[in-house]
MARSE-984072 format. One record per residue: z negated, y, x negated of N, C-alpha, C in turn; residue in one letter. Coordinates in pm, whole numbers, plus 32768, in hexadecimal, padded with zeros to 4 digits. Layout:
BEGIN
ZYXZYXZYXa/...
REM end
This chain:
BEGIN
82E881AB858D830382308572828782888541x/822682708585819C82B585628173829284D5x/818A821784AD816181F0842681AD823C83BBx/8233824883DE828882908370826283228376x/8235835883D9820583E783DF818383F6838Ax/812D8392839280B1838F834980D3838582ACx/813B833582898162833181FE819883B681D1x/81EB84038227821A8481820381B184E081E7x/814784DA824780DD853C82388091850E81ADx/807184968196802F84718116808384AA80A5x/80FA848F809A814C84B880238156854F800Ex/818E8587808681AA86208072812E866E8078x/80CD864180CA8052868380C4800B867E804Bx/8017860580027FDD85FA7F77802886507F13x/80A086547F1B80ED86A97EC180C8873C7ED4x/80CA876C7F4180A287F97F6E8018880F7F4Cx/7FB987CC7F717F3187D57F5E7F0C87D87EBEx/7F5087717E7F7F3B87567DF17F6587DA7D97x/7FDC88097DBF801A887E7D737FB988EB7D8Cx/7FA0890A7E087F4289857E277EBD89817DDDx/7E82890E7DDA7E0189067D9C7E1788FF7D00x/7E7F88CD7CCA7EAB88C97C337EB389587C05x/7F0189A57C537F1A8A267C207E9A8A847C0Ex/7E388A5A7C567DBB8A9E7C507D578A677BF7x/7D4989E47BEB7CE7899C7BA37D08895E7B23x/7D84892C7B207DAE88D17AAE7E26890C7A73x/7E3B89847A637EB589CB7A367EDD899579A9x/7E72898679487E9B895C78C17ECD88CF78C4x/7E92886C79167EBB87E7791B7F3D87DE7970x/7F57882579D27FC1882A7A238040885679CBx/802D88A37972809B88D6792A80AF888878A9x/806088267896806F87CE781A80ED876E7819x/8150877677BA81C7872D77C58199869577A5x/81388686774381108601772580CB85BB7796x/8077860A77E4803385CB785E80A2859A78C2x/810A85F078DA817785D1793181CA85587906x/81E385547886823284DE785981E7845C7865x/815C8460783A810D83E2784980FF83BB78DAx/80D58428792D80BF83FC79B5814483C979FFx/81B6840C79DA822E83E07A1C825C834A79E6x/82378323796E82538298794781F6823C7993x/8181825879A08116820779DB814082047A72x/815E82777AB2819282737B38820F82207B5Ax/826F822D7B0A82E481CC7B1382BC813A7B09x/826C81157AAB823F808A7A9D81F180647B2Bx/819D80BC7B50815580A27BD381A5809C7C43x/820680EF7C4B826280EE7CBB82B4806D7CBEx/82DE80447C4E83267FC47C4982CE7F5A7C77x/82587F4D7C4A81FA7EDF7C7781EA7EE67D17x/81DF7F607D4A81CA7F687DDE82447F397E26x/82BA7F5C7DF583357F347E3183467E8C7E24x/83237E557DB7832A7DC97DAE82CE7D897E0Ex/824A7DB07E1381F57D787E78822A7D8B7F07x/82557E067F2B82837E147FB182FD7DC17FD6x/83527DB17F7083D77D537F8B83A47CCC7F98x/83507C9E7F4483277C0F7F4182D87BEA7FBEx/82757C3B7FE0821F7C1C805582747C3880DDx/82C87C9780DC83267CAF815883877C368168x/83C07C038101840F7B91810383C37B1B8136x/834B7B0A810682FF7A95812C82DA7A9C81C5x/82B07B1381F4829E7B1D828283207B0982D2x/83977B4082A2840A7B2382EE84387A9382F4x/84197A488290843879B2828883DA796182D9x/8351797E82CA82F37929830A82AC796B8387x/82C479E683A4827B7A34841082CA7A46848Ex/833F7A008497839B7A1E850983C37997853Ax/83B4798F85BE83F57921860D84417949867Dx/84C9792386758527794D86DE855E79CF86BCx/85997A06872185DE7A97871E858A7AFE873Dx/85547B4486D984F77BAE86F985257C3186ABx/85027CA586C485257D17868185047D1585F8x/85557D5385A585477D5C851184B77D9F84F1x/84877D78848884027DAC845A83887D9184BAx/83917D31850A83277D02856483217C70854Ax/82A67C3A856082737BB1854682467B7E85D3x/824F7AFD85E2820E7AB9865B81BF7A32862Dx/81B57A2585A8817A79AE8574811B79E6850Fx/808E79AF8516802C79D584B780437985843Bx/805779CF83D480767997834C7FE9799682FCx/7FD2791682D77F5378FB828C7F5D78B0820Fx/7FE178AF81EC800A7863816B802A78BA80FBx/8044788A8089807378DD800D8007794C7FF1x/803479BC7FD77FDF7A317FC07F8D7A568035x/7FB87A3880B77F757A4A812F7EFD79F28133x/7EF8798E80E77E8A792580E97E1679528087x/7E2879BE80437DC179F87FEA7D9D7A868008x/7DFE7AC980577DCD7B5180897E207B6C80FDx/7DDF7BB281617E1B7BC781ED7E867C3A81E1x/7E7E7C92817D7EDA7D08818C7F137D178106x/7F5C7CBD80CE7F997CD2804D80017D3F8040x/80507D4E80A980AE7DB680AA806A7E4780A6x/80027E5280F27FB57EC980F57F697EE28073x/7F437E74802B7EFF7E8A7FAF7F5F7EC57F4Fx/7FE07E977F4B803F7ECF7EEA805E7F607F1Fx/807B7F767F9A809B7FF87FD0803480687FB9x/7FAE80267FAD7F46808A7F987F5180E17F1Bx/7F9E80A07EBA7FB280E57E35802D81497E2Cx/8079814E7EA680E681A47EAF80BF82437EA0x/805D82727EE6803E82F97EC3801B83167E37x/7FCC82BB7DF77FA282C97D76801C82CB7D15x/807582717D3580F6826B7CDE814182ED7CF6x/814083217D6B818C83A67D7B814784167D3Fx/80C484107D408074847D7D00808D847A7C6Ex/808983FD7C3180A483F97B96813984357B82x/8198840B7BCC821A84357BB9820F84D87BBDx/81CE85057C1B81CF859C7C2D818085DB7BBBx/8125859D7B7380CF85C37B148071862C7B3Cx/804086207BB77FE2867E7BF77F4F86407BE0x/7F09867D7B967E75864D7B817E34863D7BF5x/7E3286A17C4C7DEA86A07CD17E1586357D25x/7E98861D7D307EC885B17D827EA485347D47x/7EAD85207CC17E8384A27C7E7DF684757C90x/7D9D84E17C727D0784BC7C727CB584CC7CEDx/7CEF85227D477CA7853A7DC27CF385107E41x/7D7085497E537DB785327ED87DEF84A77EE6x/7E2384617E7A7E5883DE7E8B7DE883807EA2x/7D74837C7E597D0A83277E6F7CD483347F03x/7CCF83B47F3C7CA683D27FBE7D07838C8026x/7D96839680087DEA835D80627DE082C5805Bx/7DC5828A7FE67DAC81FF7FD77D3881C78025x/7CCD8210802A7C5A81F0807B7C8682048114x/7CCC826881297CF3827581B27D48820781E8x/7D9981D781987DF6815C81C27D9D80DC81CEx/7D3480CE81897CE0805E81A47C9A806E8234x/7C6D80EC82467C2E810D82C97C9A80F1833Bx/7D138115832E7D6F8107838A7D97807083A0x/7D9F802B83457DAC7F9C83437D417F5583A2x/7CCB7F7E837E7C4E7F4983CB7C487F7A845Bx/7C717FF5847F7C6B802784FA7CEA8010854Ex/7D5F800F85147DDC7FF8855F7E1F7F738547x/7E3A7F4884CD7E7F7ED484B87E2C7E5C84D9x/7DB37E4B84C77D677DD084E17D5F7DC68573x/7D3B7E3085C77D247E1A86527DB27DEF8696x/7E247E2C86567EA97E04867D7EB77D6B8677x/7E997D3C85F97EA67CAB85DD7E4C7C508638x/7DDE7C80864F7D7A7C3586A47DB17C2E8736x/7DE67C9D87617E347C9887EA7EA77C4187E8x/7EF07C3C878B7F6D7BEC87787F5B7B5B8761x/7EF47B2F870E7EDB7AB486E27E5B7A768718x/7E027AC2874B7D857A9C87887D1E7A548730x/7CE879E287707C8A7990871E7CBB795F8698x/7D40794C86857D78791886177D5C798285A8x/7D6B79FA85BB7D647A6685627CC67A8A853Ex/7C7B7A7685A47BE97A8485907BB97A14852Bx/7BEC799C85387BC0793084D97C0079508454x/7C717984844A7CB779B183CB7C647A128384x/7C337A7483CD7BDF7ADC83977B5C7AA48355x/7B2C7A3583917AA77A00835D7AC579BF82D0x/7B3F798982BE7B627938824C7B9F798481D8x/7BE979F282007C407A39819D7C187AC28196x/7BF97B0581227BD47B8E81207C537BE3812Cx/7C307C6581497C997CC8815E7CF17CD580E8x/7CB67CDF80767CFE7CE77FF57CB47C8E7F86x/7CF17C677F2D7CB67C0C7EB77CF17C367E3Dx/7C997C3E7DDD7CC07C547D4B7CB47BDA7CF7x/7CAB7B637D387CAF7AEE7CDC7D3A7AE97CA5x/7D337AC57C197DBA7AC17BD77E1E7A617C12x/7DFA79E87C4A7E5A798F7C8B7E9279D47D04x/7E417A227D4D7E767A787DBC7EDA7AD67D94x/7EB07B2F7D347F097B997D077F897B617CD7x/7F877AE57C9780047AB27C6980587A907CCFx/80317A627D45807B7A487DBA80CB7AC47DFAx/80907B3B7DD580CE7BB57DFB81637BC67DC2x/816F7B887D5381EA7B9B7CFF82467B2A7D0Cx/82257AC27D5982777A4C7D6882DF7A667DCCx/835A7A527D9D83D87A637DEF83E67A007E5Ex/84157A2E7ECB842579D17F4584AE79A57F38x/
REM end
């Protein structure tokens, strides 16, 4: 529940902050129809990419990260194969671009260039300070070994290709 609240703050805070800043600093760009059309198209494409990555990585976790009857959206098996074999947080990697895709859809220059990148950076910090310690508590030494072998994120083409592989 707390994570959903954080997402709501990211999105609605970004919208509000972006519009307030835009009305003062970027009035010309904020009122440009061409800027809005271009940013909306890019935002839709990026949002589609985010959704595909989230769907694929979520299904992969559901298929390989669960053993027995456990609550939905939880895992009890450390997954180190597929895209999880080349980056530890592929779902977060995709979701990191959600604020930027929403900012592009809104057409807010401040949200696009300042707020969304800040939120993306904050997400990396949250993964490092919250998600990783939770995984260490859950999986112990196995996760520590996994951390030594697999980076948090990877931009290798073969790894990025796995993000789009259907499960």
